[in-house]
N, C-alpha and C positions, 0 to 999 in steps of 0.2 A: 450073298443071300438075295433072294428075289424079293423086291419090294411088295408090300401088301397091295392087293388090287383096290381096296377101299381105304381112303385116307383115314388115319387114326384121329380120334378126338383128343385134343390136348387140353389140359387145364389152363385157365386164364393165367397169363404171365405178365409180369411187369417189365420183362426184357424189352428194351427199345427196338431191338432188331425184329421183334414179332410184328411190329407195324410195317416194316420193310417187306417181309415175306407176304403179309396179307395183301399189301398193295400190289405186289408182284403177281399174286394169284388172281386178283381182280383184273389186272391188265391183261394177263394171259387169257382169262376167260373172255374178256371183251374182244381180244384179237380172234379167238376161236369163233365167237358169235358173229363177228363182222366179216371175217375172211373165210372161215370154214376149214382152216388148217393152221397148225402151229408148228414151227421149227423148234423143237425142244432143245436142240443143241445150242441155239442162240440164247434161249432163256437161261439155261444153266450156266452159260459162259458169262452172262450178266450178273447172276446171283450164285456164284459157286459155293458160297457158305450155306446156301439153302438147297443144294442140289437134290438131295434125297426127297425132301418135302415137295419140291416142285415137280419132280418126276412122278411121285405118287399122285399128286393132284392132277397132273396132265393125263396120266393113265385113266383116271376116273373121268375127266372131261372128254377124252377121246371116245370113250364108250357111251357117251350121253348125247342124245339128239340135240341139235341146236334149236333155239326158239322158233326160227323160221321153218323148221322141219316138223314142228309139233302140231298135231291136229286135235289135241284134247284127249287123245288116247293115252294110256299108261306108257311110261318109258319102256322101250323094248330092251330085253336083256342083251348084254354084249355077247356076241357069239364067239366061237373059238378063234375065227380069223382075226377079229378085232383084238382079242387078248394076245394072240401070238404076235401080231404086228406091233402092238404096244410094247410087249416085252422085248422084241427084237430092236425096236427103235430106242428103248431105254438103255439097252446094253450098249448100243452105239454111242448114245449120249454120254455115258459114263466112261467111255474109252477114248477120250479126247486128248490124252497125252499128259505131259509133265506139268501142265498148268495147275492140276489139282494139288500139286505138292507145294505150290506157292501161296503166299499170303493172299487172301481174296481181295478183290477190288470192291470197296464199299460203294454202292451206287446210290446211297441215301441222299436226300435233298441237301442235308448239311454238308456232306463231302463235296457235292457239286458246287454248292455256294462258295465253299472255301477255295476250290479250284478256280472258280470264276474270278474271285477277288485277286488271287495270285496272278491270273492272266491279265487282269486289268492293270495291276501294278507293273508287270513286266513290259506291257505295251507302252506304258507312260514313260519308260526310261529310254534314252537314246541307245541305238544299237552300237555295239563295239565292232571293230573290224574282226573278221573271222579267220585271220591268219593269211599266209601267202599262197596257200593251195588254190588252184583254179576253181572258179565257181562250179564248173561241171563236175569236178571231183567231189566237192562238198555235197552237191546234190545227190550224187551217186551213193555217198556214204550214208546220208540221212534216208534216202530211198530204201537202201538195203536194210538199214536198222529198223525201219517201219515194217518191212516184210518179216524180219525176225520176230518182232513183237506180235504180228499176226499169227505166226506159227506157234507162238506160246499158247494160243487159244484155238487155233484152227489147224487143219492139216496143211493148208497152203493159203496163199492170198491171190485174189483176182486183181488184174490190172485196174479194173474199174474201182475197186475198193481202195487200192493204194493211191490212185489219182485223187479220189475224193478226200482221203485222210490227209494227204499232203496239202491239198487246198485248204482244208479246215484248220490244220495245224499252222500253216503260214498265216492265216488271218487271225488265229487265236493268239499267236506269239510274235507276230511281226518279225519273222526270221530273216527276211530279205533274200530268200533262196528260191521259193516256188512262186514267182510273181508273174508268170507268163501264161496263166490259164486263160483260155478263151471259151466262148459259149459254143458248145457242141450238143448234138441231140441227146446225149446221156448226161448232160450237165457240164459244169466247168471241167475243162480238159487241158492238160499241159502237153502240147504236141512235141515240144523240144525235149521234155523229159523222156518221152516215149522213143523218139527216133534219133536224138542227137547226143544227149549226155547221160542223164541219171541211169536209165535202164541199160543202154549199150555199154557204158563204162563198167557198170556192175557185172554185166555178163562177161565182158572181156577180162575183168579181174578175177573171174571165177567165183564171185560172191553169190550170184544168182543163176538159177537154171530156169529158163523160160520155155514153156510148152504151150503154144497158142496164147491164150489170155491168162494162163496160170503161172504165177511166180512162186518159186521155192528158193529159200536160202540154203546154201550149201554149207559144208563144214568150214570152208574158208571165210564165210561171212563173219566169223568171229573177229576177223581182222579189223572190221569197221569200229569195233569198240574202242580201239586206240585213238580214233579221230573224232568220233561223233560228238563228244562233249565240247569240242572246240567250236562246233558249228550250231549248237543249240544253245539258246540263251539260258536255259536251265534244263539239263538232261532229265532230272527227276520230274519236273513239271511236265515236260514234253512226253515222257513215258506215261504219266498219269493220264494226259489227254488222249494219247493214242490208245491206251488200254480201254478207256471209256468208249471211244469211238468204235473200236473193234467189236464191242458188244452189240452193235447194230448190224442188221443184214446189209448186203450190198445195195439192195433197192432203197432201204432206209437212208443209207449214206448218200445215195444219189439225190434223194428228195431233200435231205438237209442241206447239202451243198447247193442245190438249185435254188432253194428258198433263200439261203444266205446271199447268193449272187443277186437275186431279185430284190432282197431287202436293201442291199447296198445301193442298187440303182434307184429304188424309190427314195431312199434317204438323200442321195445326191441331187435328186430332182425336187427335194423339199416336200415330198408327198407323205401323207400319213401311212404308216405301216400297219396293215391289217390283213386278215385272210382274204377279204374281198378284193383288196388292192393287189395282192399277190396273184390271185386268180385272174384278175383283169390284165395284169402285166404279162402273165404267161400267155394269155389269149392273144395279146398284141405282138408277141414275139414269134416270128415264123419258125425258128428252129425248135421252139418249145410248145407250140400250140397243141401238138398231138399228145403231149404229156397229160393234158386234162382229160383224155379219154381213158386213162389208166386209173384203176382203183387206188393205187398208191398216191395219186394226186387229187383225191377227193378233198372237199373243203375240210372235212374232219381231220384227215391225216396231214394236210398242209398246216392246219392249226397245231397239231402235235409237233411237227417239225419246227414251227415258229417258236413254240414254247421251249423246245430244247435249246434253241439258239438264244432265247431270252435268258434262260437259266445260266448260260455260259457268258452272258453279257455281250453276245455277238449280234444282238438285234435290240432295237429300242423297245421299251415297254410303254404302253399308253397309260 
């Protein structure tokens, strides 16, 4: 059935999930106003339980002029090209694969807070030895497992996204696996994982197919399920973290990882963590100065990334 072009009015409800979808709509509208474009596939992957309502809302938003484009004249009617494009994109958005058959990931504040508390608790515990397998093999197993989780919600994973998720997962859970990230132009980067162990081993095992910067898990990747639980301090919690992070775009993941790296440096120097301090630190870092010229690194979006990290207890709150 083709979604209605105009969002339906619903009666007030006391369902607590209503607050989630209304906040999602507000954030989607803000992104449209601020950026001028919205990747609906990303939004429905974050809120799969509200897929239809978000698509309806997005189709209406896409046919509406932004505030910056308005000159006081009445809203122009959406022409047939806009409608056709919206319908085509909506069809693509709902055709994202088997993730729609799974239990939705609840992105509500309460769920994120519970996840953050669990991460805090696990970091407070000493790590146990991860078995006799070489570290490179363990990294390849977890790397492949993360790509598989990406493919639950996307058609494939980019190397950039996997790099950033391994970085954030390592810092969230203190796995002792992905500890060799260095500062690179696109954020924290694990050169060894790319060229020496995680990715090359996964390809050699037949777990991953790599085309340029695109990583796809093969049917043989299911083999890693036998091992991955041994190398993650809590497989269930790690899966929750990864699925949460997969909801962000590649660029958002780059920003969050970069902000986390910068926050750690500020903390180690005993400096107050704030958006202004992050901007200053980026400006003082030769590899990352150019980032400040990108819209994704505006003070507003840096503040959003910092709040995401604070919600996960990966950055101090003032």
